[in-house]
N, C-alpha and C positions, 0 to 999 in steps of 0.2 A: 535475606539481604535484597533488596530488589534494585535493580540498575536500569535506569531509561536510557537509550541512546538515540542519536539522530539520524542514524541509517541502518539500513539491513545489512550491509558488510559489516559492521561493525559488531551487531549483534549475533549475525553467524560466526565472527571470530571469535566472540565469548563464548558462544555453544561450544565451538571447536578445542577450546582452551579449559573446557571441562567446567564453567562456570555456572553451570546448570540448563534451564530452559528458555527459549527464546520464541516471543510472540512478533511475526513481521508480516507485511500485506505483500504477495508474492503469489505467483503461478504455480502449479505443481509441477515439478519436473524443471524447474527455471535454472539456469547457470549458478545463480548464486546458492543455491540449497542442494548442489549434486555433492557436496561433501557430508551432509549429515544426514540423520533420517528424519522425516518429513510428517506431519497428520495434519488433513486440512480441519479447520473447525467451523466450517460451514454449517455442519448440520448441530453446531452448539451454538454458534453464534447467530444464524440466520443471515438476514441482511444486514449489510455495513453500509453506511452513509460515507460518500466521499466528498469533500468541499475542495474546490478550486478559490484560493484566496489571494488576492491581488489589492494593493493599495488602489482605494477610491480615485478616479479620475485618470488611471494609469494606463495609457495606449500599449495593448499586449501586440506583441509581435504575431506576423500573420498565423505560423504555425501554431503557436498557442491558442489563439481562437480558433482554429480549425480545430485543435484536439477538444477544447472545451465544447464545440458546436457538436461535434461528433458524440461525445458521451450524453449530452443533454438531449438527443435525436433518439438514442437508444430506447428500446422497448421498456428497459429496467429501470429507467429513471423517472423519478416522481416529481414530477415537474411543479407540484403546488405550492412549495415550500418558496 
């Protein structure tokens, strides 16, 4: 059985309830994963693409625009796409 959730908190709750293994985006040692055993998949999955999606023409709040700009300015971002 496979279940897809729309939040990390729900996925972790399912794991805590004994429903199996969950895969989430999280930093090691994060608050949400403190109650379960974790294993990084970085060596198995390699590079992971992250997308900021918003409606075309939408004016973004300044704080969101700054976050996107900060991520895009990172050395780790492939800006050729």
